[in-house]
C-alpha positions in Angstrom: -24.9 -10.9 28.2 -25.9 -8.1 25.9 -24.8 -10.0 22.8 -26.9 -13.0 23.9 -29.9 -10.8 24.5 -29.4 -9.0 21.2 -29.2 -12.4 19.4 -32.3 -13.7 21.1 -34.2 -10.5 20.1 -33.1 -10.7 16.5 -34.2 -14.4 16.4 -37.6 -13.6 17.8 -38.2 -10.7 15.5 -37.1 -12.7 12.4 -39.7 -15.4 13.3 -42.4 -12.7 13.8 -41.6 -11.0 10.5 -41.5 -14.2 8.4 -44.9 -15.2 6.9 -46.4 -18.4 8.4 -46.5 -19.9 4.9 -44.8 -18.6 1.8 -46.2 -19.6 -1.6 -44.6 -19.3 -5.0 -45.7 -18.6 -8.6 -43.7 -18.9 -11.8 -44.7 -16.5 -14.6 -43.2 -15.4 -17.9 -43.9 -12.0 -19.2 -41.0 -11.1 -21.5 -37.9 -9.5 -20.1 -37.3 -10.9 -16.6 -35.7 -7.6 -15.5 -39.1 -5.9 -16.0 -41.2 -8.7 -14.4 -38.9 -8.8 -11.4 -39.2 -5.0 -11.0 -43.0 -5.0 -11.4 -43.6 -7.9 -8.9 -41.2 -6.7 -6.3 -43.4 -3.6 -5.9 -46.5 -5.7 -5.2 -47.4 -5.7 -1.5 -47.1 -9.3 -0.1 -44.3 -10.3 -2.4 -41.1 -11.1 -0.5 -38.8 -12.2 -3.3 -38.6 -12.4 -7.1 -35.9 -14.4 -8.9 -35.1 -14.2 -12.6 -34.5 -17.4 -14.5 -35.7 -19.9 -17.1 -38.4 -22.5 -17.3 -40.4 -24.6 -19.7 -37.7 -26.0 -21.8 -35.8 -29.3 -21.9 -32.2 -28.0 -21.7 -30.8 -29.1 -18.4 -28.6 -26.0 -17.7 -30.0 -23.0 -19.5 -28.0 -19.8 -19.5 -28.7 -16.3 -20.8 -25.6 -16.1 -23.2 -25.6 -19.8 -23.9 -28.3 -22.4 -24.8 -31.7 -21.7 -23.3 -33.7 -23.0 -26.3 -37.2 -24.0 -25.5 -37.1 -22.1 -22.2 -39.0 -18.9 -21.3 -37.4 -16.0 -19.5 -39.4 -16.2 -16.3 -39.6 -15.1 -12.7 -40.2 -17.1 -9.5 -42.3 -15.1 -7.1 -42.4 -15.8 -3.4 -45.4 -14.3 -1.7 -47.4 -14.4 1.5 -50.9 -15.7 0.6 -52.3 -14.0 3.7 -51.4 -10.6 2.1 -51.8 -11.3 -1.6 -53.3 -14.5 -2.9 -52.7 -16.3 -6.1 -55.6 -14.4 -7.8 -53.8 -11.2 -6.8 -50.6 -12.5 -8.4 -52.5 -13.3 -11.6 -54.3 -9.9 -11.6 -50.9 -8.2 -11.4 -49.4 -10.4 -14.1 -52.1 -9.7 -16.7 -51.7 -5.9 -16.4 -47.9 -6.2 -16.7 -47.6 -7.9 -20.0 -49.1 -7.8 -23.5 -51.4 -10.8 -23.8 -51.9 -10.4 -27.5 -48.3 -10.6 -28.7 -47.6 -14.1 -30.2 -44.0 -13.1 -31.1 -42.6 -12.1 -27.7 -43.1 -9.1 -25.5 -42.7 -5.4 -26.4 -39.3 -4.9 -28.2 -38.1 -8.4 -27.3 -39.1 -11.0 -29.9 -38.5 -14.7 -30.0 -39.7 -17.8 -28.1 -37.8 -17.1 -24.9 -39.7 -13.8 -24.5 -43.2 -15.2 -24.8 -45.6 -14.8 -21.9 -47.0 -17.8 -20.0 -48.5 -18.8 -16.7 -47.0 -21.9 -15.1 -49.4 -23.7 -12.8 -48.5 -26.1 -10.0 -51.9 -27.8 -9.4 -55.6 -27.9 -10.4 -56.6 -25.0 -8.2 -54.0 -22.7 -9.8 -55.0 -23.9 -13.3 -58.7 -23.2 -12.5 -57.9 -19.7 -11.3 -55.5 -19.0 -14.2 -58.1 -20.2 -16.8 -60.8 -18.1 -15.1 -58.6 -15.0 -15.2 -57.7 -15.6 -18.8 -61.4 -15.9 -19.7 -62.0 -12.6 -18.0 -59.3 -11.0 -20.1 -60.7 -12.6 -23.3 -64.1 -11.1 -22.4 -62.6 -7.6 -21.8 -61.1 -7.6 -25.3 -63.6 -9.4 -27.6 -61.9 -8.2 -30.8 -58.5 -9.5 -29.9 -56.8 -12.9 -29.4 -55.3 -13.6 -26.0 -52.3 -15.8 -26.7 -50.8 -16.2 -23.2 -50.9 -20.0 -22.5 -51.4 -21.7 -19.2 -48.8 -24.5 -18.8 -47.9 -27.1 -16.3 -45.1 -26.1 -13.9 -41.7 -27.1 -15.0 -38.3 -26.9 -13.3 -37.3 -23.3 -12.7 -33.6 -22.5 -13.3 -32.5 -19.3 -11.5 -29.9 -17.2 -13.3 -26.6 -17.9 -11.6 -22.8 -17.8 -11.8 -21.3 -15.2 -14.2 -24.9 -14.2 -15.2 -26.1 -13.4 -11.7 -26.0 -9.7 -12.6 -29.4 -10.2 -14.1 -30.9 -10.7 -10.6 -32.2 -7.3 -9.4 -30.9 -5.7 -12.5 -33.2 -2.7 -12.1 -31.6 -2.0 -8.7 -28.0 -2.7 -9.7 -28.1 -0.8 -13.0 -31.0 1.6 -12.7 -30.0 4.0 -15.5 -29.5 1.2 -18.0 -32.7 -0.5 -16.9 -34.8 2.6 -17.2 -33.2 3.3 -20.7 -34.1 -0.2 -21.8 -37.6 -0.1 -20.4 -38.3 3.3 -22.0 -36.7 2.3 -25.3 -38.8 -0.8 -25.4 -41.9 1.3 -24.9 -43.2 -1.3 -22.4 -45.0 1.2 -20.2 -46.6 2.9 -23.2 -48.0 -0.4 -24.5 -49.2 -1.4 -21.1 -51.1 1.9 -20.7 -52.5 1.5 -24.2 -53.9 -1.9 -23.3 -54.8 -1.6 -19.7 -55.4 2.1 -19.1 -55.4 3.0 -15.5 -55.2 -0.7 -14.5 -51.5 -0.7 -15.6 -49.4 -0.8 -12.5 -46.1 0.6 -13.7 -46.8 4.2 -12.7 
């Protein structure tokens, strides 16, 4: 009887804790380890998955062929806690919107930043937020594109160690992030709006 009561209590609590509606966003901001870490700290985000999107290769892998794809994250969030605009605001201050060669110490097409939109509403919000960034930095060129949503391919199999890398290998992750000078550059661009502190 106690096991049945416990199971019923767990089932009820899991329904109460789950958001009524979970939304998702796909963003590329360079190294997916860093984007995953930055977004998992945002209140209202329940999950962040590292992977690839935007290319035509049907089975992109980190060590294999991922040509044409961006390193990206799929963010699951509760829009009653943080809306899409909040996701975009967090995104802008966690990447370098002026780097047309990649992000921080990672260069090449797969490390470029991008916003992937699922519908006209997301596109309008993304375009408005990009315009606000352009107006904040009139002497610079904002190169982060707004692209239509494409299939997202989570990292899997032998490469699954990339998921939650900052938790699984915290020393290596911190060394990488420090060595890339990511946080220094974010602070130089965004000042106290940078959220990595």
